[in-house]
N, C-alpha and C positions, 0 to 999 in steps of 0.2 A: 383691161383691168377695171373692175367695178369701183366706182367712187363711193366713199363712205358718206352717208347723209346723217348728220347729227340729229338726235331726237328733238322734237318740238319742245319749247320751254314749258308747254302745258303738260307734257307727258314724261318729262325727265325727273324722275323721283328724287334724284340725288342732288339737284340744283334748284333751290327754291327761287322762283321768278319774283319780279316785283308786280305790284298791282298794275302799274302803268304798262309793263310788258305784256301782261295778260289782256288788258284792255285793247292794246294795239292789234291783237290778233283778230278781234271781233269785226264783222262787217259793219258798214256805216250805220244802218238802222239800229243794229244792236248796240252800238256805242251810245246812241241817243238814249235808249232805254237804260243802259248801264249807268249813265250820268244822272238821269232822272231818279232812278231807284236809289242810287248812292246818296243823292241830296235829300231825298225824302226820309231815308232811314237815319241819316245824320241829324235831321231835324227832330227826331224823337228824343234826343238828349245824349246821355252818356253811352254812346255806342263807339266801339273801336272796330277797325277794319283790319283783318289779317289775311294772309295767304296760308291755306291749310291743305295738306295732302289728304285726299279721300280715296286713295287706292286706284286700282286699274279700271274703274268705271268712270269716276268723275275727275280723276287726276288732281291737278292743283285747282283750288277754288278760291274765290274771294268770299271770306266769311265775315259776317257782321256779328259782333259779340257784345254782351253786356257783363257787368260784374256779377249780376244776379243769376246768370245762366252758365252752366258748363258747356252747353251746346250752342251753336250759332242760332240767332233768331231768323237769319236768312242767309242764303248762299247764292252766288252767281257761278254757274258752270260756264266758263268762257270758251265753249266749242265754237270755232270760227263761223260756221254756217248755221248753227242751231243753238245759240246762247240760251241757257235755261236759268230760271230764277226759282 
């Protein structure tokens, strides 16, 4: 009998993950870049961080938003082996 493997928290459209959960998936060097980028963007001022679904290509992303923009000013795509900013 084949065992069922639940979807990754990154690709599970119906269950929004936490930012910490997405960060945990990234390889060690990527975590350093993730933390540095997050700190630099937060230093810009009134920036909020959200988890947004971007469909079957980017799945769940960490998005940095401002009140003045409807779209994120930056996103992190937390693919384990190839994190993208």
